[in-house]
KEVOPA-403982 format. One record per residue (C-alpha): residue number from 0; y, x, z; residue in one letter; chain. Coordinates in Angstrom, 1 decimal. Layout:
BEGIN
REC   num       yy       xx       zz   residu   chaine
REC   NUM        Y        X        Z        A        A
...
END
This chain:
BEGIN
REC   num       yy       xx       zz   residu   chaine
REC     0     53.7     87.4    137.0        M        A
REC     1     56.9     89.0    135.6        N        A
REC     2     57.6     92.7    136.2        W        A
REC     3     60.8     94.5    135.2        E        A
REC     4     58.7     97.2    133.4        N        A
REC     5     56.1     94.7    132.1        V        A
REC     6     57.6     92.4    129.5        T        A
REC     7     56.6     90.5    126.4        G        A
REC     8     53.1     91.1    125.3        C        A
REC     9     52.3     93.1    128.4        L        A
REC    10     53.1     90.1    130.5        N        A
REC    11     50.4     88.1    128.7        L        A
REC    12     48.0     91.0    129.2        T        A
REC    13     48.7     91.2    132.9        V        A
REC    14     48.2     87.4    133.2        A        A
REC    15     44.9     87.9    131.3        E        A
REC    16     46.1     85.5    128.6        E        A
REC    17     45.4     88.4    126.2        A        A
REC    18     42.5     90.8    126.2        S        A
REC    19     44.7     93.8    125.2        M        A
REC    20     48.2     94.5    124.0        S        A
REC    21     48.8     94.3    120.3        A        A
REC    22     50.9     97.5    120.4        N        A
REC    23     50.9    100.9    122.1        V        A
REC    24     53.2    101.4    125.1        Y        A
REC    25     54.4    104.3    127.2        S        A
REC    26     52.2    104.9    130.2        I        A
REC    27     54.3    104.8    133.4        S        A
REC    28     53.5    104.6    137.1        H        A
REC    29     55.0    101.1    137.4        A        A
REC    30     52.9     99.8    134.6        R        A
REC    31     49.7    101.5    135.8        S        A
REC    32     49.9     99.4    139.0        K        A
REC    33     49.2     96.2    137.1        V        A
REC    34     47.5     97.4    133.9        L        A
REC    35     44.7     99.7    132.7        D        A
REC    36     45.5    101.8    129.7        F        A
REC    37     43.3    103.2    127.0        S        A
REC    38     43.1    106.9    126.2        S        A
REC    39     46.3    108.0    124.6        P        A
REC    40     46.7    107.1    120.9        V        A
REC    41     49.8    109.2    120.4        F        A
REC    42     51.9    111.7    122.3        L        A
REC    43     55.6    111.0    121.5        D        A
REC    44     59.1    111.4    122.8        D        A
REC    45     62.0    109.0    122.7        Q        A
REC    46     65.0    109.6    120.5        T        A
REC    47     68.0    107.8    119.0        I        A
REC    48     68.6    106.6    115.4        A        A
REC    49     72.1    105.7    114.2        Y        A
REC    50     73.9    105.0    111.0        M        A
REC    51     74.3    108.1    108.9        R        A
REC    52     77.9    108.9    108.0        P        A
REC    53     78.7    108.7    104.3        H        A
REC    54     81.5    110.6    102.7        F        A
REC    55     84.3    108.4    101.4        V        A
REC    56     87.5    109.7     99.6        P        A
REC    57     90.4    110.1    101.9        Q        A
REC    58     94.1    109.8    101.0        I        A
REC    59     95.0    112.9    103.0        D        A
REC    60     92.3    115.1    101.5        S        A
REC    61     94.8    117.4     99.9        F        A
REC    62     95.9    118.7    103.4        V        A
REC    63     92.4    119.3    104.6        K        A
REC    64     91.7    122.8    103.2        P        A
REC    65     93.8    124.3    106.0        F        A
REC    66     93.9    123.1    109.6        E        A
REC    67     97.2    122.3    111.3        F        A
REC    68     97.7    125.8    112.6        R        A
REC    69     97.1    127.2    109.1        G        A
REC    70     99.9    125.0    107.7        W        A
REC    71    102.2    126.0    110.5        V        A
REC    72    101.5    129.7    109.9        A        A
REC    73    102.3    129.2    106.2        I        A
REC    74    105.6    127.5    107.0        F        A
REC    75    106.5    130.3    109.5        L        A
REC    76    105.6    132.8    106.8        A        A
REC    77    108.0    131.1    104.4        I        A
REC    78    110.8    131.3    107.0        L        A
REC    79    110.0    135.0    107.7        L        A
REC    80    110.1    135.9    104.0        V        A
REC    81    113.4    134.0    103.7        Y        A
REC    82    114.9    135.9    106.6        V        A
REC    83    113.7    139.3    105.3        V        A
REC    84    115.0    138.6    101.8        I        A
REC    85    118.4    137.5    103.1        V        A
REC    86    118.6    140.6    105.4        A        A
REC    87    117.6    143.0    102.6        V        A
REC    88    119.9    141.2    100.1        Q        A
REC    89    122.8    141.5    102.6        F        A
REC    90    122.2    145.2    103.0        G        A
REC    91    121.8    145.7     99.3        H        A
REC    92    125.2    143.9     98.7        N        A
REC    93    126.9    146.0    101.4        K        A
REC    94    125.7    149.2     99.7        V        A
REC    95    126.8    148.0     96.3        I        A
REC    96    130.3    147.0     97.5        M        A
REC    97    130.8    150.3     99.3        S        A
REC    98    129.7    152.4     96.4        S        A
REC    99    132.0    154.1     93.8        D        A
REC   100    130.8    152.0     90.9        L        A
REC   101    133.4    150.2     88.8        P        A
REC   102    134.3    146.7     89.8        E        A
REC   103    132.7    145.2     86.8        S        A
REC   104    129.3    146.8     87.7        E        A
REC   105    129.7    145.8     91.3        K        A
REC   106    130.1    142.1     90.2        K        A
REC   107    127.0    142.4     88.1        K        A
REC   108    124.9    143.9     90.9        L        A
REC   109    126.3    141.8     93.7        Y        A
REC   110    124.2    138.7     94.5        N        A
REC   111    125.7    136.2     96.9        P        A
REC   112    123.4    134.8     99.5        I        A
REC   113    122.8    131.1     99.4        G        A
REC   114    120.3    128.2     99.1        F        A
REC   115    118.7    129.8     96.0        K        A
REC   116    117.1    132.5     98.3        H        A
REC   117    115.3    129.8    100.3        W        A
REC   118    114.3    127.9     97.2        L        A
REC   119    112.9    131.1     95.7        W        A
REC   120    111.0    131.8     98.9        S        A
REC   121    109.3    128.4     98.7        F        A
REC   122    108.7    128.2     95.0        T        A
REC   123    107.1    131.7     95.0        G        A
REC   124    104.3    130.3     97.2        L        A
REC   125    103.5    127.4     94.9        I        A
REC   126    103.7    129.4     91.7        D        A
REC   127    106.8    127.5     90.4        Q        A
REC   128    109.6    129.4     88.6        D        A
REC   129    113.3    129.0     89.0        I        A
REC   130    116.0    130.4     86.8        R        A
REC   131    117.4    132.7     89.6        W        A
REC   132    115.6    136.0     90.2        Q        A
REC   133    116.1    138.4     93.1        P        A
REC   134    118.6    141.2     92.4        A        A
REC   135    118.0    144.8     93.6        G        A
REC   136    114.9    146.8     93.8        L        A
REC   137    114.2    146.3     97.6        P        A
REC   138    114.5    142.5     97.3        V        A
REC   139    112.3    142.4     94.2        R        A
REC   140    109.7    144.5     95.9        A        A
REC   141    109.5    142.0     98.8        I        A
REC   142    109.6    139.1     96.3        G        A
REC   143    106.7    140.7     94.3        G        A
REC   144    104.6    141.1     97.5        F        A
REC   145    105.3    137.5     98.4        W        A
REC   146    104.3    136.2     95.0        I        A
REC   147    101.0    138.1     95.3        L        A
REC   148    100.4    136.6     98.8        M        A
REC   149    101.3    133.2     97.4        G        A
REC   150     98.7    133.6     94.6        A        A
REC   151     96.0    134.5     97.2        V        A
REC   152     96.9    131.5     99.3        I        A
REC   153     97.0    129.2     96.3        S        A
REC   154     93.5    130.4     95.1        I        A
REC   155     92.1    129.9     98.6        L        A
REC   156     93.6    126.4     98.8        Y        A
REC   157     92.4    125.2     95.4        R        A
REC   158     88.9    126.6     95.8        S        A
REC   159     88.5    125.2     99.4        T        A
REC   160     89.8    121.8     98.3        L        A
REC   161     87.4    121.7     95.4        R        A
REC   162     84.5    122.7     97.6        A        A
REC   163     85.4    120.1    100.3        M        A
REC   164     85.7    117.3     97.7        L        A
REC   165     82.6    118.1     95.6        I        A
REC   166     80.2    119.3     98.4        T        A
REC   167     81.6    117.6    101.5        P        A
REC   168     80.5    118.5    105.0        K        A
REC   169     79.3    115.5    107.1        I        A
REC   170     80.1    115.4    110.8        V        A
REC   171     77.7    113.4    112.8        L        A
REC   172     79.1    110.8    115.3        P        A
REC   173     77.0    112.3    118.1        F        A
REC   174     74.0    114.6    118.6        T        A
REC   175     73.2    114.2    122.3        D        A
REC   176     74.0    112.1    125.4        F        A
REC   177     77.2    114.1    126.2        R        A
REC   178     78.7    113.5    122.7        S        A
REC   179     77.5    109.9    122.8        L        A
REC   180     79.3    109.2    126.1        A        A
REC   181     82.6    110.3    124.5        A        A
REC   182     82.3    107.5    121.9        T        A
REC   183     82.3    103.7    122.0        D        A
REC   184     79.1    103.5    119.9        I        A
REC   185     76.6    100.9    121.1        K        A
REC   186     72.9    101.8    121.4        I        A
REC   187     70.2     99.2    121.9        W        A
REC   188     67.1     99.8    124.1        A        A
REC   189     64.3     97.4    125.0        P        A
REC   190     64.5     96.0    128.5        L        A
REC   191     61.7     97.1    130.7        G        A
REC   192     61.1    100.3    128.6        S        A
REC   193     60.7    103.8    129.9        R        A
REC   194     64.2    104.5    128.9        F        A
REC   195     65.4    101.5    130.9        N        A
REC   196     63.5    102.9    133.9        E        A
REC   197     65.0    106.4    133.4        A        A
REC   198     68.5    105.0    133.1        L        A
REC   199     68.2    103.0    136.4        N        A
REC   200     67.0    106.2    138.2        L        A
REC   201     69.7    108.4    136.7        A        A
REC   202     72.0    110.1    139.3        E        A
REC   203     75.7    109.5    139.0        P        A
REC   204     77.4    112.3    137.0        G        A
REC   205     74.3    113.1    135.0        S        A
REC   206     74.3    113.1    131.2        K        A
REC   207     72.0    110.0    131.1        L        A
REC   208     74.2    108.1    133.6        A        A
REC   209     77.2    108.8    131.4        G        A
REC   210     75.9    106.6    128.5        V        A
REC   211     75.4    103.5    130.6        R        A
REC   212     78.5    101.9    128.9        K        A
REC   213     77.0    102.6    125.5        N        A
REC   214     73.6    100.9    126.2        I        A
REC   215     72.7     97.3    125.3        I        A
REC   216     69.4     96.0    126.6        M        A
REC   217     67.5     92.8    125.7        T        A
REC   218     64.0     91.5    126.2        R        A
REC   219     63.6     90.5    122.5        N        A
REC   220     62.2     93.6    120.9        I        A
REC   221     63.0     92.3    117.4        T        A
REC   222     66.8     92.4    118.1        E        A
REC   223     66.8     96.2    118.1        G        A
REC   224     65.6     96.8    114.6        P        A
REC   225     67.6     93.8    113.2        E        A
REC   226     70.8     95.2    114.7        G        A
REC   227     70.0     98.6    113.3        L        A
REC   228     69.4     97.2    109.8        F        A
REC   229     72.6     95.2    110.1        N        A
REC   230     74.5     98.3    111.2        E        A
REC   231     75.5     96.6    114.5        T        A
REC   232     74.2     99.4    116.8        W        A
REC   233     71.9    102.3    117.1        G        A
REC   234     68.4    102.2    118.6        V        A
REC   235     66.7    104.3    121.3        V        A
REC   236     62.9    104.1    121.1        D        A
REC   237     59.8    106.2    120.7        V        A
REC   238     60.2    108.5    117.7        R        A
REC   239     57.2    107.0    115.8        K        A
REC   240     58.7    103.5    116.0        A        A
REC   241     62.1    104.8    114.7        I        A
REC   242     60.3    106.6    111.9        L        A
REC   243     58.8    103.2    110.9        Y        A
REC   244     62.3    101.6    111.0        Y        A
REC   245     63.7    104.3    108.8        V        A
REC   246     60.7    103.9    106.4        H        A
REC   247     61.3    100.2    106.1        R        A
REC   248     65.0    100.6    105.4        D        A
REC   249     64.5    103.4    102.9        F        A
REC   250     61.9    101.3    101.0        S        A
REC   251     64.5     98.6    100.8        R        A
REC   252     67.7    100.6    100.0        R        A
REC   253     66.1    103.6     98.2        A        A
REC   254     68.5    106.0    100.1        Y        A
REC   255     68.7    107.2    103.7        C        A
REC   256     71.1    105.1    105.8        N        A
REC   257     70.2    106.6    109.3        Y        A
REC   258     69.8    109.9    111.0        Y        A
REC   259     67.6    110.7    114.0        I        A
REC   260     68.6    113.0    116.8        I        A
REC   261     66.4    116.1    116.5        N        A
REC   262     65.9    116.7    120.2        D        A
REC   263     64.2    113.9    122.1        G        A
REC   264     66.3    112.1    124.8        V        A
REC   265     63.3    111.8    127.1        L        A
REC   266     60.3    114.0    127.6        R        A
REC   267     57.1    113.5    125.7        T        A
REC   268     54.9    110.7    127.0        T        A
REC   269     51.5    109.1    126.2        S        A
REC   270     51.3    105.9    124.2        L        A
REC   271     48.3    103.7    124.7        A        A
REC   272     47.0    100.1    124.6        F        A
REC   273     47.3     98.0    127.7        G        A
REC   274     44.4     96.0    129.2        F        A
REC   275     44.1     93.7    132.2        P        A
REC   276     42.9     95.4    135.4        K        A
REC   277     39.1     95.9    135.3        G        A
REC   278     38.8     95.0    131.6        S        A
REC   279     35.3     95.6    130.2        T        A
REC   280     36.9     95.9    126.7        L        A
REC   281     38.8     99.2    127.5        R        A
REC   282     35.7    101.5    127.4        P        A
REC   283     34.7    100.2    124.0        K        A
REC   284     38.2    100.7    122.6        V        A
REC   285     38.4    104.2    124.1        D        A
REC   286     35.2    105.2    122.2        K        A
REC   287     36.7    103.9    118.9        I        A
REC   288     39.9    105.8    119.6        L        A
REC   289     38.1    109.0    120.3        R        A
REC   290     36.2    108.9    117.0        N        A
REC   291     39.4    108.0    115.0        L        A
REC   292     41.3    110.9    116.6        R        A
REC   293     38.4    113.4    116.1        A        A
REC   294     38.5    112.8    112.3        F        A
REC   295     42.3    112.6    112.1        G        A
REC   296     42.2    109.0    110.9        I        A
REC   297     45.0    107.8    113.3        I        A
REC   298     47.5    110.3    112.1        N        A
REC   299     46.6    109.8    108.5        H        A
REC   300     47.0    106.1    108.7        L        A
REC   301     50.3    106.5    110.5        F        A
REC   302     51.7    109.0    107.9        S        A
REC   303     50.9    106.5    105.2        I        A
REC   304     52.9    103.8    106.9        R        A
REC   305     56.0    106.1    107.2        I        A
REC   306     55.7    108.0    103.9        R        A
REC   307     59.3    107.2    102.9        N        A
REC   308     60.8    108.2    106.2        A        A
REC   309     60.2    111.9    105.4        T        A
REC   310     63.0    111.7    102.9        Q        A
REC   311     65.4    111.0    105.7        C        A
REC   312     64.3    113.8    108.0        L        A
REC   313     65.9    116.6    105.9        K        A
REC   314     69.1    118.1    107.3        P        A
REC   315     72.2    116.5    106.0        L        A
REC   316     73.5    119.8    104.5        D        A
REC   317     70.2    120.0    102.5        V        A
REC   318     70.8    116.5    101.1        D        A
REC   319     74.4    117.3    100.0        F        A
REC   320     73.6    120.8     98.7        A        A
REC   321     71.4    119.3     96.0        T        A
REC   322     73.8    116.5     95.1        L        A
REC   323     77.4    117.2     93.9        L        A
REC   324     79.8    114.3     94.5        R        A
REC   325     81.9    113.4     91.4        P        A
REC   326     85.6    113.3     91.9        M        A
REC   327     86.9    109.8     92.7        A        A
REC   328     90.4    108.4     91.9        V        A
REC   329     91.0    108.0     95.6        K        A
REC   330     90.8    111.7     96.0        D        A
REC   331     94.2    112.0     94.3        Y        A
REC   332     95.9    109.1     96.1        Y        A
REC   333     97.7    111.5     98.5        G        A
REC   334     99.0    113.6     95.6        V        A
REC   335    100.0    110.5     93.7        Y        A
REC   336    102.0    109.3     96.7        V        A
REC   337    103.9    112.6     97.0        I        A
REC   338    104.5    112.6     93.2        F        A
REC   339    105.9    109.1     92.9        F        A
REC   340    107.9    109.5     96.1        T        A
REC   341    109.5    112.6     94.5        G        A
REC   342    110.3    110.5     91.4        I        A
REC   343    111.8    107.7     93.4        V        A
REC   344    114.0    110.1     95.5        L        A
REC   345    115.1    111.9     92.3        S        A
REC   346    116.0    108.6     90.7        T        A
REC   347    118.0    107.5     93.7        L        A
REC   348    119.7    110.9     93.8        S        A
REC   349    120.6    110.5     90.1        F        A
REC   350    121.9    107.0     90.6        L        A
REC   351    124.0    108.1     93.6        L        A
REC   352    125.5    111.0     91.7        E        A
REC   353    126.3    108.7     88.8        W        A
REC   354    128.0    106.1     91.1        L        A
REC   355    130.0    108.8     92.8        V        A
REC   356    131.0    110.3     89.5        Y        A
REC   357    132.0    106.9     88.1        A        A
REC   358    134.0    106.1     91.3        A        A
REC   359    135.8    109.5     91.1        L        A
REC   360    136.4    109.0     87.4        G        A
REC   361    138.1    105.6     88.0        R        A
REC   362    140.1    107.1     90.8        R        A
REC   363    141.3    110.0     88.6        R        A
REC   364    142.3    107.6     85.8        K        A
REC   365    144.2    105.4     88.3        K        A
REC   366    146.0    108.4     89.7        C        A
REC   367    146.9    109.7     86.2        A        A
REC   368    148.2    106.2     85.3        F        A
REC   369    150.4    106.1     88.4        V        A
REC   370    151.8    109.5     87.8        K        A
REC   371    152.6    108.5     84.2        K        A
REC   372    154.4    105.4     85.3        M        A
REC   373    156.4    107.4     87.9        L        A
REC   374    157.5    109.8     85.3        H        A
END
């Protein structure tokens, strides 16, 4: 006899080749038709475990302190400051030239508008000095205010960048069915399980139906944990089984490699041993289970088997709040790229200027020689 919701060990129990199942299973209506179940051993829900994201240095980390709109706002602010400085400088020059001051004083106070105004507007933000300074009290007042704003922005940038690099924030790949459906992440589930039954009954358009493309189901129940340990896929199973998987992995690696969705993906159900219909062994096992539950022995034995899993149940922000990540060389790769690109461009510009100067020098010498010969 082979039932869709009765697989593996339960098939042997239904066929009376086994006196009882070797594991506890979710009690469902379909299974109750062909099996008798003991009194519940556990009450548990079903959830998902997946690889915990780990922070790795990123080459573009130096642009992460501000989002894209923030950088656009800073660029627009630079343009605005440049326009205001040019406008005020133009008005200042006009007032100077129309005054009764001597021509020598006018030349000293007059400041022609050019590229240096734009350069100063930009360097004022990054705390870099240039030899030219704004002329005139109104222009200097605006420049001083911009330098103050640049110092504030610079402090915010450096402090935010340092906090992001040393105490990074981890973003989980998914936290529920809706966010899982938006990814290509594969999740394994045992064929014939309660989750399999719920997925088959899910109405089109529901959150559960949206993850059908993400689910992989097999009859071999050992494939799920093996794929989880090999980081091939995530696993959906009863929470206590997942806690045991996490305990095994933590005992081997000595660090948490998985996270568990806090909210169960399916409602709480009873887990019990399965027996053939009319089994005389079931009442004896029920009596033993009642005594074990009464003294808390079942929960105590289970907590011992998953003692290392508790280390992985802490929120991710708690884990990273107690461990500061040392700076890695890769954190500076983006800055290094910009720095060396600037050096290469400066070198090419110098070589181009030298070639142009050399070509013009030869041309001048040739013209001078021709003039001398003509005379």
